[in-house]
N, C-alpha and C positions, 0 to 999 in steps of 0.2 A: 468457511463461508461458501456460498454457492458458486457454481461454475459460471462461465460466461453467459451473459444474458439473463441470469436469475436475479431476483430481488430478495436477498436473504434476510432483510431486516424489515420490521414494522417501523417505517421511518417516522410516522406520526407519533407513535408511542415513544420511540427513541428521542425525538425532539423534546417531548414533555419531560422525560427522565433527565436529559442533559440540563434543562433549565432548573429542575429540582436540585440536581447536584451542584450547579453553580450557586443557587440560593443558599445552600447550606443551612445554618441555624437561623437565618434572618426570616422574619415573617413576610408573607406574601404582600400584605398591604404596605408595610414599611419600605420594602424594596421597590414596589410599584411607584410609591411617592418619590423615592430617591431617583428613579429613572425619569421622573417628570410626568407621570400619568396621574390623572385624577381618579381613574377607576382602578380596581384591583386586577390589573392586566396579568400579573403572575398567576392568579387563580385561573384565568381564562386559558393561558398557555399550558399550565400543568394539567388542566382538565381536558386538554385536546379539543377545546372549543375554538381555538385560534392558534396562531403561531407567529413569532417574529420573523422577519426576513433574515437571510444569512448575515447581512451586515448588522442588523439589530441584535442578533445572537452574539456576535463578536464584540459589539459595543457593551452588551451586558457582561460578558466575560471581563472586559477591560474595567468596567465599573466596579466589579467585585474584587479587583486587585490582581487579575491575571495579566501578565505582560504578553499580549497577543503577538506582537512582533517576534519576541523571543520564542514563543510557542511554535510559530510557523517555521522559524529557523531550526528548531528541534525536529519538526516534522520532516523538513527537507534535508536536515543534517548539514545544510550549508545555506547561506542567505541567497535566495533566488534573485536574479537581476531585477524583476519587477518590484520587489519589496523596497528597493532604494528610492523609488519615485512615487510610491503609493502608501497611503495610510491603510493598513490591512483591515481596519474596521469600517472603512468607507465603502460606498457603493462601487466606485471605480476599483477599489482594492479587491473587493470580492470578485468583481468581473475579471480582474487580472489573474487572480488565483485560479479561478475556474478555467479560464482560457489557457493558462499555462499547463494545468493538469490535462486538459484535453489534447494538447500537442497538435499534431498534424491530422488527427482523426477528423473526418468530415462531420458536418452537422447531421447529415442523414444517418451515418453510422452511430454517432453518439446518442442522438435522440431515439434511435431504434431500441436502445437498451434502457430508456427512461419511459416515464409515463406522460411525457409532454411532447409537443410538436417541435419540429426543427425551427419553426418561426419563433416560438417562445424561447427556445434555447439560444437562438441568435440574439434576441433582445437581452437576455441575461448576460451573455458574453460581451455585449457592447455597453453594458451598464445602463441600458434604456429602460429596463424593468428589473425588479428584484425577485429572486427566487425565495419562496418561503422556506423556513428552516428544514422541513422534511425533504423538499426538493434539493436544497443545498447539500444536505447530507448524502442523499442518493447519488447526486452527481459526483461527489468526491469518491464514493465507493466505486461507481461505474468506471471512472477514468483512471483511478489509481489502485483499486483493490486494497487500499490502506486506510479505510475509515477508522479502524480500531486504533491505529497509530495516530491519526489526526485527533481523535477524542482524547487519547492518552496524553497528548501534548497540552491539553487544556484542563482535564479533570482525571481523577483516578477512575479507570473503567470499572473497578470493583465496586464503586459507589453508583454505578448505573445498572440497575437490575437486568435489563435485557442484554447487556454486554458482559456481565461478570463472568459467566461460564465460558463465553467465546474468548475472552481475554486470557483466562487460565489455560484454555486449549492452545491458544497461540503461543503462550509462554512455554508450554510443554513441547510444542513443535519446534520452537527455537532451541530449546535445550537439546532436543533430539538431533537437530542439525549440527549443533556444536559438538555433541558427543560422538556422532558417527556421520560425518559429512555426506557419505554416499547415500544415506537414507533419503536425503532430499531428492537426489536424482532418481532413486528407485520409486519414490512417491510420484514424481512426474512421469516416469515410464509407465506406471499403472494407468495413467490417463491416455496412453497411446491408443489410437484407433486399432492398431494391430493387436494389442493385448485384449482389448474389449471384444474383438472378433474371435478370439480363441474359445473353443468349446469349454475348456476348463483350464485352471492354472497348471502350467508346466514348470516344475522345479528346474531351475537353471536357465529358463528362457530370458528372464530379466537380466541375468548375469551375462549371457551371450550378447544381448543387445547393448549393454553398457560396458562390457569388457571387465566384468567382475568374476571372481571365483565363487563357487557355490556357497562357501561358508559365509562370505561377506553378504551375498544376496539374502541368505536365511537370517543373518543377524539383523540386517536392515528391516526385513519384513517383521521380525519379532518386535523390534523397537517401535516401528510404526503402529503395530497392533496394540502394543502396551500403552502407547500415548494416545490411543483413540483416533488415530488419523485414518486407519483402514480397518476393514472387517471382511471376513470370509463369508460370501453369500453366493449361493448357487455355484459352488466349486471354484469361484474366482475371487481374488482380492478386489474389493471395491473401495474407492476413496470416499471416506465419510464426508469430508469437507475439504475445500481448497483454501488453504491458508497462505497468505503472502508472507513468507518468512524473511523479514528485513532485519539483518543482524546489527544494524548500525546503532541500536539502542544500547548495545554492550560493546564498546570500542575494542576491548581486549579480545573478545570472542570474534568480532568482525575481522581483526587482524589475523587471527588464527585461520579463519575460513578463507580469507583472501590468499594467504600463503599456501593453504592446502590446494585450492583450485589452481593457483599459479604452478604448483608442482605437477598437478595432473596435466595442465597444458604443456609443460615442459616435457613430460613423459610422452605425450601424444606427438609433440613436435619431433622428438628424437626417433620415435617409431614411424615417422613419415606418414602420420595419419592425415586424412583429409581435413581441411580447415583453413582459416585465414590466419597465418602466423607471419607477422612482419614487425619491423621496427624502423624508426626514423629518428636519427640522431641529428640535432641541428643547433645552431646558435640563434639566439633570439633576444629581444629586449625584454626587460621585466614586464613592461606594460603589455607587450604582445603575448607573453607567456600567460598572463592573466586572461587575455582574450581566448587563448587556446583552452585554458581550463574551463572557461565559461561555455565554450562550444562542447566540451566533453560532457559537462553536466546537462546541457540541453539535449545532447544525444541520448544520454541515459534516461532522461525523463520521457523522451519520445519512444525509446525502446520499451519502457514500462507501459506506456499507453498502448502500443501495438500488442504486447503480450497480454494485457488485460482483456483485449477484445478478440484475440486469435482463437479460432476454432475451425475444424476439429484439431485435436492435438495429434500430430503425426511425427514429431521429432522432439528430442530433448537436447538442448544446447547449453553451452557455457560461454559467457563473454568475459574475457579477462582484459581489462584496460589498465595500462600503467603509464603514467605521465609524471615525471619527477626531474628535478634538477640534479645534474651530476656534480655540481660544485659542492665541495665539503665546506660547510659554514662553521667557522670557529668563533 
Protein backbone atom coordinates (compact mmCIF):
# COMPACT_ATOMS: atom_id res chain seq x y z
CA UNK A 1 0.00 0.00 0.00
CA UNK A 2 1.03 3.57 -0.37
CA UNK A 3 3.02 5.61 2.05
CA UNK A 4 1.66 8.16 4.49
CA UNK A 5 -0.69 10.62 2.96
CA UNK A 6 -1.35 8.57 -0.18
CA UNK A 7 -4.64 7.13 -1.33
CA UNK A 8 -3.67 3.71 -2.70
CA UNK A 9 -7.19 2.53 -3.50
CA UNK A 10 -10.00 3.52 -5.81
CA UNK A 11 -12.47 3.58 -2.94
CA UNK A 12 -15.56 3.98 -5.14
CA UNK A 13 -14.64 0.92 -7.17
CA UNK A 14 -13.69 -0.98 -4.04
CA UNK A 15 -17.06 -0.19 -2.43
CA UNK A 16 -18.88 -1.59 -5.47
CA UNK A 17 -16.73 -4.73 -5.49
CA UNK A 18 -17.31 -5.36 -1.79
CA UNK A 19 -21.07 -5.14 -2.28
CA UNK A 20 -20.80 -7.56 -5.19
CA UNK A 21 -18.78 -9.96 -3.04
CA UNK A 22 -21.37 -9.80 -0.26
CA UNK A 23 -24.20 -10.41 -2.73
CA UNK A 24 -22.64 -13.66 -3.88
CA UNK A 25 -25.01 -15.70 -6.09
CA UNK A 26 -28.10 -13.72 -5.07
CA UNK A 27 -29.72 -11.58 -7.74
CA UNK A 28 -29.50 -7.81 -7.37
CA UNK A 29 -33.25 -7.32 -7.43
CA UNK A 30 -33.98 -10.11 -4.93
CA UNK A 31 -31.44 -8.82 -2.43
CA UNK A 32 -32.69 -5.25 -2.92
CA UNK A 33 -36.20 -6.38 -2.02
CA UNK A 34 -34.88 -8.34 0.95
CA UNK A 35 -33.23 -5.18 2.21
CA UNK A 36 -36.57 -3.36 1.99
CA UNK A 37 -35.95 -1.27 -1.14
CA UNK A 38 -38.54 -0.90 -3.89
CA UNK A 39 -35.87 -0.09 -6.45
CA UNK A 40 -32.93 -2.24 -7.54
CA UNK A 41 -30.51 -0.46 -5.23
CA UNK A 42 -27.90 -3.21 -5.55
CA UNK A 43 -27.56 -2.39 -9.25
CA UNK A 44 -27.07 1.29 -8.40
CA UNK A 45 -24.40 0.50 -5.82
CA UNK A 46 -22.52 -2.01 -7.95
CA UNK A 47 -22.60 0.35 -10.96
CA UNK A 48 -20.98 3.05 -8.77
CA UNK A 49 -23.97 5.32 -9.31
CA UNK A 50 -24.48 5.53 -5.57
CA UNK A 51 -23.28 3.88 -2.38
CA UNK A 52 -24.66 2.86 1.00
CA UNK A 53 -23.38 4.44 4.17
CA UNK A 54 -20.84 2.66 6.33
CA UNK A 55 -23.63 1.50 8.61
CA UNK A 56 -25.71 0.43 5.62
CA UNK A 57 -22.83 -1.66 4.33
CA UNK A 58 -22.41 -3.42 7.67
CA UNK A 59 -26.17 -3.98 7.85
CA UNK A 60 -25.98 -5.59 4.40
CA UNK A 61 -23.18 -7.84 5.65
CA UNK A 62 -25.27 -8.81 8.66
CA UNK A 63 -28.29 -9.47 6.43
CA UNK A 64 -26.41 -11.91 4.20
CA UNK A 65 -25.29 -13.95 7.22
CA UNK A 66 -22.03 -12.38 8.42
CA UNK A 67 -21.63 -11.93 12.17
CA UNK A 68 -20.37 -8.35 12.06
CA UNK A 69 -19.61 -8.22 15.78
CA UNK A 70 -17.42 -11.32 15.50
CA UNK A 71 -15.79 -9.94 12.35
CA UNK A 72 -14.78 -6.77 14.19
CA UNK A 73 -13.41 -8.83 17.07
CA UNK A 74 -11.30 -10.68 14.49
CA UNK A 75 -10.10 -7.38 13.05
CA UNK A 76 -9.10 -6.11 16.50
CA UNK A 77 -8.02 -9.58 17.72
CA UNK A 78 -9.76 -8.60 20.95
CA UNK A 79 -13.18 -7.17 21.66
CA UNK A 80 -12.73 -3.37 21.84
CA UNK A 81 -14.45 -1.63 24.79
CA UNK A 82 -16.83 0.37 22.57
CA UNK A 83 -18.29 -2.85 21.11
CA UNK A 84 -19.84 -3.74 24.48
CA UNK A 85 -22.20 -0.76 24.33
CA UNK A 86 -22.85 -0.33 20.61
CA UNK A 87 -24.51 -2.26 17.82
CA UNK A 88 -21.65 -2.28 15.26
CA UNK A 89 -24.12 -1.98 12.35
CA UNK A 90 -25.74 1.17 13.76
CA UNK A 91 -24.81 4.78 13.06
CA UNK A 92 -23.47 5.24 16.63
CA UNK A 93 -21.56 1.97 16.27
CA UNK A 94 -19.84 3.11 13.09
CA UNK A 95 -19.03 6.46 14.73
CA UNK A 96 -17.52 4.63 17.73
CA UNK A 97 -15.43 2.40 15.43
CA UNK A 98 -14.05 5.32 13.45
CA UNK A 99 -13.37 7.43 16.53
CA UNK A 100 -11.58 4.51 18.18
CA UNK A 101 -9.37 3.97 15.13
CA UNK A 102 -8.60 7.70 14.98
CA UNK A 103 -7.26 7.61 18.53
CA UNK A 104 -5.79 10.91 19.73
CA UNK A 105 -5.01 12.18 16.23
CA UNK A 106 -6.52 15.62 15.72
CA UNK A 107 -9.35 16.27 13.29
CA UNK A 108 -7.04 18.51 11.27
CA UNK A 109 -4.35 15.82 10.97
CA UNK A 110 -6.81 13.08 10.04
CA UNK A 111 -8.91 15.13 7.62
CA UNK A 112 -5.70 16.29 5.95
CA UNK A 113 -5.18 12.73 4.74
CA UNK A 114 -8.78 12.40 3.53
CA UNK A 115 -10.80 14.08 0.82
CA UNK A 116 -13.21 15.69 3.29
CA UNK A 117 -13.11 18.66 5.64
CA UNK A 118 -12.52 18.38 9.35
CA UNK A 119 -16.10 19.58 9.86
CA UNK A 120 -17.53 16.64 7.91
CA UNK A 121 -15.17 14.29 9.75
CA UNK A 122 -16.28 15.67 13.12
CA UNK A 123 -19.93 15.03 12.23
CA UNK A 124 -19.13 11.44 11.25
CA UNK A 125 -17.29 10.81 14.51
CA UNK A 126 -20.20 12.24 16.53
CA UNK A 127 -22.74 10.18 14.60
CA UNK A 128 -24.48 13.34 13.36
CA UNK A 129 -23.89 12.38 9.72
CA UNK A 130 -22.98 9.14 7.98
CA UNK A 131 -19.96 8.57 5.73
CA UNK A 132 -20.70 6.92 2.43
CA UNK A 133 -19.05 3.55 2.02
CA UNK A 134 -16.06 4.85 -0.04
CA UNK A 135 -15.34 7.47 2.66
CA UNK A 136 -15.82 4.87 5.40
CA UNK A 137 -13.26 2.57 3.76
CA UNK A 138 -10.80 5.39 3.19
CA UNK A 139 -11.00 6.48 6.82
CA UNK A 140 -10.28 2.94 8.01
CA UNK A 141 -7.19 2.80 5.81
CA UNK A 142 -5.93 6.24 6.78
CA UNK A 143 -6.28 5.65 10.53
CA UNK A 144 -5.13 2.02 10.73
CA UNK A 145 -3.33 1.07 7.48
CA UNK A 146 -5.21 -2.22 7.86
CA UNK A 147 -8.07 -1.94 5.40
CA UNK A 148 -7.09 -5.28 3.87
CA UNK A 149 -7.49 -6.98 7.24
CA UNK A 150 -10.82 -5.20 7.81
CA UNK A 151 -12.12 -6.49 4.49
CA UNK A 152 -10.73 -9.98 5.17
CA UNK A 153 -12.79 -10.15 8.38
CA UNK A 154 -15.94 -9.75 6.27
CA UNK A 155 -15.25 -11.35 2.87
CA UNK A 156 -12.48 -13.26 1.14
CA UNK A 157 -10.23 -10.56 -0.41
CA UNK A 158 -9.50 -12.92 -3.31
CA UNK A 159 -13.15 -12.39 -4.34
CA UNK A 160 -12.59 -8.62 -4.53
CA UNK A 161 -10.81 -7.91 -7.85
CA UNK A 162 -8.99 -4.72 -6.85
CA UNK A 163 -7.74 -6.33 -3.63
CA UNK A 164 -6.82 -9.85 -4.74
CA UNK A 165 -3.24 -9.07 -5.82
CA UNK A 166 -2.66 -6.79 -2.81
CA UNK A 167 -3.90 -9.51 -0.46
CA UNK A 168 -1.54 -12.06 -1.99
CA UNK A 169 1.32 -9.58 -1.64
CA UNK A 170 0.44 -8.98 2.00
CA UNK A 171 0.37 -12.72 2.66
CA UNK A 172 3.79 -13.04 1.03
CA UNK A 173 5.09 -10.20 3.21
CA UNK A 174 3.75 -11.95 6.30
CA UNK A 175 5.42 -15.20 5.31
CA UNK A 176 8.69 -13.30 4.82
CA UNK A 177 8.40 -11.78 8.29
CA UNK A 178 7.78 -15.23 9.78
CA UNK A 179 10.64 -16.83 7.82
CA UNK A 180 13.25 -14.13 8.52
CA UNK A 181 12.05 -11.63 11.16
CA UNK A 182 14.92 -9.20 10.55
CA UNK A 183 13.62 -8.66 7.00
CA UNK A 184 10.77 -6.57 8.38
CA UNK A 185 13.26 -4.29 10.16
CA UNK A 186 15.40 -4.04 7.01
CA UNK A 187 12.29 -3.05 5.04
CA UNK A 188 11.55 -0.27 7.51
CA UNK A 189 15.19 0.83 7.44
CA UNK A 190 14.97 1.29 3.66
CA UNK A 191 12.38 3.99 4.34
CA UNK A 192 14.82 5.95 6.49
CA UNK A 193 15.51 9.48 5.35
CA UNK A 194 19.21 8.76 5.86
CA UNK A 195 19.12 5.84 3.41
CA UNK A 196 17.14 7.81 0.82
CA UNK A 197 19.83 10.51 0.93
CA UNK A 198 22.61 8.06 0.06
CA UNK A 199 23.85 8.47 -3.53
CA UNK A 200 23.77 4.67 -3.96
CA UNK A 201 23.21 1.54 -1.91
CA UNK A 202 26.15 0.78 0.36
CA UNK A 203 26.46 -2.92 1.23
CA UNK A 204 26.67 -3.24 4.99
CA UNK A 205 25.06 0.18 5.69
CA UNK A 206 21.72 -1.30 6.75
CA UNK A 207 23.47 -3.90 8.87
CA UNK A 208 25.47 -1.23 10.69
CA UNK A 209 22.31 0.74 11.37
CA UNK A 210 20.43 -2.27 12.73
CA UNK A 211 23.26 -4.23 14.30
CA UNK A 212 23.22 -7.07 11.75
CA UNK A 213 26.05 -8.91 10.06
CA UNK A 214 26.54 -8.63 6.32
CA UNK A 215 25.16 -12.10 5.58
CA UNK A 216 21.88 -11.40 7.39
CA UNK A 217 21.50 -8.05 5.63
CA UNK A 218 21.99 -9.64 2.21
CA UNK A 219 19.64 -12.53 3.00
CA UNK A 220 16.93 -10.08 4.09
CA UNK A 221 17.32 -7.95 0.95
CA UNK A 222 17.15 -11.06 -1.24
CA UNK A 223 13.95 -12.24 0.48
CA UNK A 224 12.32 -8.81 0.24
CA UNK A 225 13.17 -8.62 -3.46
CA UNK A 226 11.91 -12.15 -4.12
CA UNK A 227 8.55 -11.33 -2.47
CA UNK A 228 8.17 -8.14 -4.50
CA UNK A 229 8.43 -5.74 -1.57
CA UNK A 230 11.53 -3.92 -2.85
CA UNK A 231 13.28 -3.34 -6.16
CA UNK A 232 16.63 -1.91 -7.18
CA UNK A 233 16.18 1.44 -8.95
CA UNK A 234 18.84 4.05 -9.65
CA UNK A 235 21.45 2.11 -7.64
CA UNK A 236 19.33 1.96 -4.46
CA UNK A 237 16.74 -0.37 -3.03
CA UNK A 238 13.26 1.17 -3.16
CA UNK A 239 10.23 0.01 -1.22
CA UNK A 240 7.57 -0.95 -3.75
CA UNK A 241 4.75 -0.66 -1.26
CA UNK A 242 4.24 -0.22 2.46
CA UNK A 243 2.40 -3.22 3.90
CA UNK A 244 1.23 -3.34 7.48
CA UNK A 245 2.30 -6.84 8.49
CA UNK A 246 -0.02 -7.83 11.32
CA UNK A 247 0.87 -11.38 12.39
CA UNK A 248 -2.20 -11.86 14.57
CA UNK A 249 -4.07 -13.73 11.84
CA UNK A 250 -1.70 -16.66 12.47
CA UNK A 251 -1.52 -17.16 16.27
CA UNK A 252 1.38 -19.64 16.13
CA UNK A 253 3.44 -17.37 13.88
CA UNK A 254 2.55 -14.40 16.07
CA UNK A 255 3.87 -16.22 19.15
CA UNK A 256 7.09 -17.01 17.28
CA UNK A 257 7.60 -13.38 16.30
CA UNK A 258 6.80 -12.08 19.78
CA UNK A 259 9.34 -14.49 21.27
CA UNK A 260 11.89 -13.48 18.62
CA UNK A 261 11.63 -9.75 19.30
CA UNK A 262 11.55 -10.36 23.05
CA UNK A 263 14.92 -12.12 22.67
CA UNK A 264 16.24 -9.20 20.62
CA UNK A 265 15.09 -6.83 23.36
CA UNK A 266 16.81 -8.97 25.98
CA UNK A 267 20.04 -8.94 23.96
CA UNK A 268 19.92 -5.15 23.65
CA UNK A 269 19.18 -4.82 27.39
CA UNK A 270 22.16 -6.98 28.32
CA UNK A 271 24.32 -4.99 25.90
CA UNK A 272 23.23 -1.80 27.72
CA UNK A 273 21.75 -0.36 24.54
CA UNK A 274 19.69 2.79 24.66
CA UNK A 275 15.98 2.27 25.16
CA UNK A 276 13.22 2.05 27.74
CA UNK A 277 13.73 -1.27 29.55
CA UNK A 278 11.68 -1.59 32.70
CA UNK A 279 9.38 -3.84 34.67
CA UNK A 280 6.79 -3.38 37.37
CA UNK A 281 5.73 -6.32 39.52
CA UNK A 282 2.59 -5.68 41.55
CA UNK A 283 -0.41 -7.17 43.32
CA UNK A 284 -3.79 -6.22 41.95
CA UNK A 285 -7.44 -7.31 41.91
CA UNK A 286 -8.73 -9.29 38.94
CA UNK A 287 -11.01 -6.40 38.00
CA UNK A 288 -8.15 -3.91 38.03
CA UNK A 289 -5.94 -6.27 36.04
CA UNK A 290 -8.62 -6.21 33.35
CA UNK A 291 -8.57 -2.41 33.47
CA UNK A 292 -4.80 -2.43 33.01
CA UNK A 293 -5.14 -4.82 30.06
CA UNK A 294 -7.68 -2.44 28.49
CA UNK A 295 -5.23 0.43 28.95
CA UNK A 296 -2.53 -1.59 27.21
CA UNK A 297 -4.78 -2.28 24.22
CA UNK A 298 -5.80 1.38 24.06
CA UNK A 299 -2.12 2.33 24.09
CA UNK A 300 -1.36 -0.05 21.23
CA UNK A 301 -4.23 1.34 19.15
CA UNK A 302 -2.96 4.86 19.74
CA UNK A 303 0.56 3.79 18.80
CA UNK A 304 -0.76 2.31 15.54
CA UNK A 305 -2.49 5.59 14.78
CA UNK A 306 0.68 7.63 15.39
CA UNK A 307 2.78 5.29 13.24
CA UNK A 308 0.21 5.39 10.42
CA UNK A 309 0.59 9.16 10.16
CA UNK A 310 4.28 9.60 11.02
CA UNK A 311 6.61 11.09 8.42
CA UNK A 312 9.42 11.34 7.52
CA UNK A 313 10.83 7.99 8.65
CA UNK A 314 13.94 8.79 10.67
CA UNK A 315 14.13 5.81 13.03
CA UNK A 316 13.21 2.14 13.29
CA UNK A 317 11.96 0.94 16.66
CA UNK A 318 10.52 -2.11 18.38
CA UNK A 319 7.94 -2.01 21.16
CA UNK A 320 7.81 -5.08 23.37
CA UNK A 321 4.93 -5.16 25.87
CA UNK A 322 4.45 -7.97 28.36
CA UNK A 323 1.61 -8.10 30.86
CA UNK A 324 0.82 -11.46 32.44
CA UNK A 325 -0.19 -13.08 35.69
CA UNK A 326 2.58 -14.83 37.62
CA UNK A 327 0.11 -17.17 39.29
CA UNK A 328 0.30 -20.74 38.04
CA UNK A 329 -3.29 -21.78 37.39
CA UNK A 330 -4.02 -25.48 37.85
